[in-house]
C-alpha positions in Angstrom: 10.6 83.4 -18.2 7.4 83.6 -19.9 3.8 83.3 -18.4 3.3 79.8 -20.8 6.8 79.1 -19.2 6.1 79.4 -15.7 2.4 78.0 -15.6 4.3 75.4 -17.4 6.9 74.6 -15.2 4.0 74.9 -12.1 2.4 71.5 -13.6 5.3 69.8 -14.0 5.8 70.3 -10.2 2.4 69.3 -9.5 3.2 66.1 -11.5 6.6 65.4 -9.8 5.5 66.1 -6.3 8.5 68.8 -6.0 8.8 72.6 -4.9 10.7 73.5 -8.3 12.0 77.0 -9.0 10.0 77.9 -11.6 13.0 80.7 -12.9 15.1 77.4 -13.6 13.1 74.9 -15.3 11.4 75.1 -18.8 9.1 72.5 -20.6 9.7 71.0 -23.8 7.8 68.7 -26.2 9.8 65.3 -27.6 8.6 63.1 -30.5 9.0 59.5 -29.1 8.2 57.7 -31.9 6.8 58.0 -35.8 4.4 55.3 -37.2 5.1 54.1 -40.9 2.4 52.4 -42.2 3.5 49.5 -44.1 2.0 45.9 -44.8 3.4 44.7 -41.3 3.9 47.9 -39.1 1.4 49.6 -37.2 -0.6 52.5 -38.6 -3.3 54.8 -37.5 -3.0 54.6 -33.6 -6.4 54.6 -31.4 -7.3 56.0 -28.1 -5.4 56.9 -25.5 -2.2 55.4 -24.5 -1.2 52.5 -21.7 1.9 52.5 -19.2 3.0 49.6 -17.5 5.4 49.9 -14.2 7.9 49.5 -16.2 7.0 52.5 -18.2 6.8 50.4 -21.4 3.8 52.2 -23.3 1.0 50.3 -24.9 -1.8 51.1 -27.5 -3.6 49.9 -30.8 -3.7 51.1 -34.5 -6.9 50.8 -36.6 -4.5 49.8 -39.6 -1.5 47.7 -40.2 -0.1 44.6 -39.6 -0.2 41.6 -42.2 -3.7 40.7 -43.0 -6.1 42.6 -44.9 -9.6 43.1 -43.8 -11.5 44.7 -47.3 -9.8 48.2 -47.0 -6.4 47.6 -49.0 -5.3 48.3 -45.9 -4.0 45.5 -42.1 -6.4 44.9 -39.6 -5.1 46.5 -37.0 -2.3 45.9 -34.2 -1.2 46.5 -30.8 1.5 47.7 -30.4 4.6 48.1 -27.0 6.8 50.8 -27.0 10.2 50.4 -25.1 13.4 52.4 -24.3 15.7 50.9 -26.5 18.8 51.7 -24.0 20.0 55.1 -26.2 17.2 57.4 -25.4 15.5 56.2 -28.2 12.2 53.9 -28.5 11.4 50.6 -30.1 7.9 49.4 -31.3 7.2 46.0 -31.0 3.7 44.3 -32.9 2.5 42.2 -30.1 -0.7 41.0 -32.0 -1.3 41.5 -35.8 -5.4 41.0 -36.1 -6.2 38.7 -38.5 -10.2 39.4 -39.1 -12.3 36.8 -39.3 -12.8 34.8 -36.3 -10.4 36.9 -34.5 -10.7 41.1 -34.3 -10.2 43.4 -36.4 -9.3 47.4 -36.4 -9.5 48.4 -32.7 -10.6 51.6 -32.1 -10.2 52.2 -28.4 -7.1 52.2 -26.1 -6.3 49.7 -23.8 -6.5 48.3 -20.0 -4.0 46.8 -17.9 -4.7 44.1 -15.0 -2.4 43.5 -12.1 -0.9 40.8 -13.6 0.3 43.1 -16.6 -2.2 41.5 -18.6 -4.0 43.7 -21.8 -7.5 44.3 -22.5 -9.4 45.5 -25.1 -12.0 45.7 -28.0 -11.8 45.8 -32.3 -14.8 47.1 -33.6 -14.9 44.6 -36.4 -13.7 40.8 -36.6 -15.5 38.0 -34.5 -16.6 36.0 -37.0 -20.5 36.7 -36.9 -22.1 37.1 -40.2 -24.8 39.6 -38.2 -22.2 43.0 -39.3 -20.2 43.3 -42.0 -16.9 42.3 -41.6 -17.9 41.2 -37.6 -19.5 42.7 -35.1 -16.2 43.0 -32.9 -14.7 41.7 -29.8 -12.9 41.2 -26.7 -9.5 40.3 -26.2 -7.1 39.9 -23.8 -3.4 39.7 -24.4 -1.2 38.0 -22.4 2.8 37.5 -21.3 4.4 33.9 -21.0 7.9 33.0 -21.0 8.7 36.9 -22.8 5.8 36.0 -25.5 2.5 37.3 -25.9 -0.5 35.4 -26.6 -3.8 36.8 -27.8 -7.1 35.5 -26.5 -10.7 36.1 -27.9 -12.9 36.6 -24.6 -16.3 37.2 -26.0 -17.5 37.7 -29.9 -20.5 39.8 -30.2 -23.0 38.5 -32.3 -25.1 41.8 -33.1 -28.3 40.9 -31.3 -29.1 41.2 -28.0 -25.9 41.2 -26.6 -24.4 44.5 -29.2 -22.2 44.8 -31.8 -18.9 47.3 -32.9 -17.8 48.3 -29.5 -15.9 51.5 -30.3 -14.5 52.2 -27.4 -11.9 50.8 -24.4 -12.9 49.2 -20.8 -12.6 49.9 -17.6 -12.2 47.6 -14.4 -13.8 47.7 -11.2 -12.5 47.2 -7.9 -13.6 43.2 -8.0 -11.7 43.0 -11.6 -15.1 43.1 -14.0 -14.5 44.4 -17.0 -17.4 47.3 -18.1 -17.7 48.7 -21.6 -20.2 50.1 -24.1 -20.9 48.6 -28.0 -22.0 51.2 -30.6 -24.7 49.0 -32.4 -27.3 46.0 -31.4 -29.2 45.7 -27.8 -33.0 44.9 -27.8 -34.4 48.7 -28.8 -35.4 48.7 -32.4 -35.5 52.0 -31.6 -32.5 53.0 -33.7 -33.6 50.9 -37.0 -31.7 47.8 -37.7 -28.3 48.5 -36.7 -29.7 48.8 -32.9 -29.2 51.5 -30.1 -26.1 49.9 -28.2 -25.4 48.4 -24.8 -23.8 49.0 -22.1 -22.0 45.9 -20.8 -20.1 44.1 -17.8 -17.7 41.2 -18.1 -16.4 39.0 -15.3 -15.3 35.8 -14.5 -17.4 33.1 -13.5 -16.0 29.5 -12.9 -12.5 30.5 -15.2 -14.5 32.2 -18.0 -15.7 35.7 -19.1 -19.4 36.0 -19.0 -21.5 39.4 -20.7 -24.1 40.7 -19.2 -25.9 43.3 -20.3 -26.7 46.2 -17.6 -28.4 48.5 -20.3 -30.2 48.9 -23.9 -29.8 52.3 -25.3 -33.6 53.9 -27.1 -34.2 56.7 -29.2 -34.9 59.2 -28.1 -31.7 59.3 -25.9 -28.3 58.7 -25.3 -27.9 56.2 -28.2 -25.3 54.3 -30.2 -22.1 55.6 -27.5 -18.9 55.4 -29.3 -16.8 56.5 -25.8 -16.9 53.9 -22.8 -18.2 54.7 -19.5 -16.2 55.8 -15.8 -16.7 54.6 -12.2 -17.5 56.7 -9.5 -16.4 55.6 -5.5 -20.3 54.2 -5.2 -19.6 52.0 -8.4 -22.4 54.4 -10.7 -21.5 54.4 -14.1 -21.6 57.7 -16.0 -21.0 58.1 -20.0 -22.2 59.6 -22.9 -24.2 58.8 -26.3 -25.5 60.5 -29.4 -28.9 61.7 -30.2 -30.7 62.3 -26.7 -33.9 64.4 -26.9 -32.4 67.8 -28.8 -30.1 65.8 -31.0 -26.9 66.8 -29.5 -26.3 63.8 -27.5 -26.3 63.4 -24.1 -24.7 62.0 -21.0 -25.8 59.3 -18.7 -25.8 57.4 -15.4 -26.6 54.1 -14.6 -27.1 53.6 -10.4 -26.9 50.0 -9.6 -29.3 48.1 -7.1 -30.4 44.9 -6.4 -33.3 44.8 -9.4 -30.4 45.6 -11.8 -29.7 49.1 -13.1 -31.3 52.2 -13.2 -30.7 54.5 -16.5 -31.0 58.3 -15.2 -30.2 60.9 -18.2 -28.1 63.8 -16.6 -28.1 66.0 -19.5 -29.2 66.6 -23.1 -27.6 68.9 -25.6 -29.0 70.6 -28.3 -26.7 72.4 -30.6 -25.7 75.3 -29.0 -23.3 77.6 -26.3 -23.2 74.6 -23.7 -22.2 72.3 -26.6 -23.1 69.4 -28.8 -21.5 66.0 -29.4 -19.6 65.1 -26.2 -16.3 63.4 -26.4 -16.6 61.3 -23.0 -16.7 62.2 -19.5 -14.5 61.6 -16.5 -14.8 61.9 -13.1 -13.2 64.5 -10.6 -13.6 66.1 -7.5 -17.2 65.0 -7.3 -18.6 66.3 -10.8 -18.5 65.4 -14.3 -16.6 67.0 -16.8 -16.2 66.5 -20.7 -15.7 67.9 -24.1 -18.0 68.8 -26.8 -18.6 70.2 -30.1 -20.1 73.9 -30.7 -20.3 76.0 -28.1 -20.9 79.8 -28.5 -17.4 80.5 -30.9 -18.6 77.5 -32.4 -15.6 75.3 -32.0 -15.9 73.3 -29.2 -16.2 74.0 -25.0 -15.1 72.0 -21.8 -18.4 71.3 -19.2 -18.9 70.4 -16.2 -21.6 68.8 -14.3 -22.6 69.0 -10.7 -25.0 66.9 -8.8 -28.5 69.0 -7.4 -31.2 67.6 -5.6 -33.0 66.1 -8.4 -31.1 67.3 -11.2 -27.8 67.9 -12.2 -25.9 71.9 -13.1 -24.3 72.3 -15.8 -21.6 75.2 -16.5 -19.6 75.6 -19.6 -16.0 76.1 -18.2 -14.2 76.8 -21.3 -15.7 77.7 -24.4 -12.6 77.7 -27.2 -12.4 80.4 -29.7 -10.7 78.9 -32.5 -7.6 81.6 -31.6 -4.8 81.2 -29.6 -6.3 79.1 -26.9 -7.1 76.3 -29.3 -10.1 75.0 -31.1 -12.1 71.8 -31.8 -11.5 69.2 -28.9 -12.1 66.1 -30.1 -10.5 63.9 -27.2 -12.0 63.4 -23.6 -10.4 64.8 -20.3 -7.0 63.3 -18.2 -7.2 64.5 -14.9 -4.1 65.4 -12.8 -4.3 66.5 -9.1 -5.2 70.3 -9.3 -5.8 70.3 -13.3 -7.7 69.0 -16.1 -5.7 68.2 -19.9 -6.6 67.9 -22.6 -5.9 68.4 -26.7 -7.4 70.9 -29.6 -6.8 69.3 -32.9 -6.9 73.2 -34.5 -6.2 76.8 -33.3 -3.5 77.8 -30.8 -0.9 80.1 -32.0 0.6 78.3 -35.2 -3.3 76.8 -35.4 -1.7 73.4 -35.8 -3.6 72.1 -32.4 -2.8 72.4 -28.3 -2.0 71.0 -25.7 -3.7 72.8 -22.8 -4.9 72.9 -18.8 -7.3 73.9 -16.9 -7.5 75.1 -13.4 -10.0 76.6 -10.9 -9.6 80.2 -10.5 -11.7 81.3 -7.6 -14.2 80.5 -5.2 -17.2 80.7 -7.8 -17.1 78.4 -10.2 -14.4 79.8 -12.7 -11.7 78.2 -14.1 -8.7 79.6 -16.8 -7.3 77.5 -19.8 -3.7 77.9 -20.3 -2.1 76.4 -23.5 0.8 74.3 -22.3 1.9 73.4 -26.1 1.4 74.7 -29.4 1.9 72.3 -32.1 3.7 73.6 -35.3 2.9 71.3 -37.7 6.7 71.2 -38.8 8.8 68.3 -36.9 6.5 68.1 -33.6 3.4 67.2 -34.9 -0.1 68.9 -35.7 -3.8 68.1 -35.1 -3.9 66.0 -31.9 -6.9 63.8 -31.5 -7.0 61.5 -28.9 -6.8 61.5 -24.9 -3.2 62.3 -22.8 -1.6 59.6 -20.8 -0.8 61.6 -17.5 2.3 59.9 -16.0 4.7 61.4 -13.2 6.3 64.0 -15.1 4.9 64.0 -18.4 2.1 64.1 -20.7 1.9 61.6 -23.6 -0.1 61.5 -26.8 -0.9 61.2 -30.5 -0.4 63.7 -33.4 -0.3 63.5 -37.1 3.5 63.9 -38.3 4.3 65.0 -41.9 3.7 61.3 -43.6 2.0 59.1 -40.9 1.3 59.6 -37.1 3.7 60.3 -33.9 3.9 59.7 -30.4 4.6 63.3 -28.8 5.8 64.2 -24.7 5.7 66.8 -23.3 8.0 67.3 -19.8 10.3 69.2 -17.9 13.8 70.5 -20.0 
């Protein structure tokens, strides 16, 4: 058995919580679904997939649907993939966005609440004239008597409340939603479009209300295209563009009785540490993320650990663009003992990879192993979105021969 197969089996064994015999199991990639762009179909999936307790998969597309939003295509969709009983998967379009007062162009994945309702954002739509094609929305999809109904919870105005949310949402333990908006806000230091905001949505007397927690400024981690994550204390972490050195910055928001305080944790330049971070996650009392640039110019995985008065930066892997992959355009996904991600290029066939990172010593070293090499034939190529980790599998999007596809990596 190859080193790749042994490693992959151990990874899958951790997924399942089982003591598998590495000599008897291998790993395969399966294409679950091929999108077929058309007037009423989903096209150009964005963000990460979500999964409910029954194993159904949910996602958004930035194109497709039965409305035209000025780009010659559709305004985007929310879709469901479910097993069809014959070993395949069937797509159902739950909502086709219509633009105008409805949303348009969702650029992020979905989040589910305890009842199975779906929540997400659209980059445009909402009806405001302050932005081209609208300043974006927050929407909810609820399932009642077998029918899905979409509700616009909030339409951004492009003023102090923010504009054009490009990232998804996250729940806290109290059921409040948090997210970022790319533009708008109170600051004028980023030009007429604003520097963006971090916002909270909470239910008050049965209605959702927005509170702006932080207004980004320039210089600083402005115009965020990624969302925020929470730690166990309720602090928020994320990243924005710009920063002191122009290569993006990672921030922390700390709640108190007097509001939220922003701390810029790290400002990137254009160098060995990386640049233009692609989101952060909280894992084992530290922050981890992917970025561009790096020692070989094709990306890094970095770790930020808290220290007295500051944070320490460590590059735990610098991609070479060779067999280890290159250009990690998506964020990371955390398992029990591993971090998982994708590279859009590089790998054995130079068509992209799925990789895993594991601690390999007592001095902060990590080892990167390629779990799967895309060939660019029928299995896809150039994966560009975060992975969904489920018991026994990793699922994500990749480009296909004609349109995009959904792939899954699991034990053979």
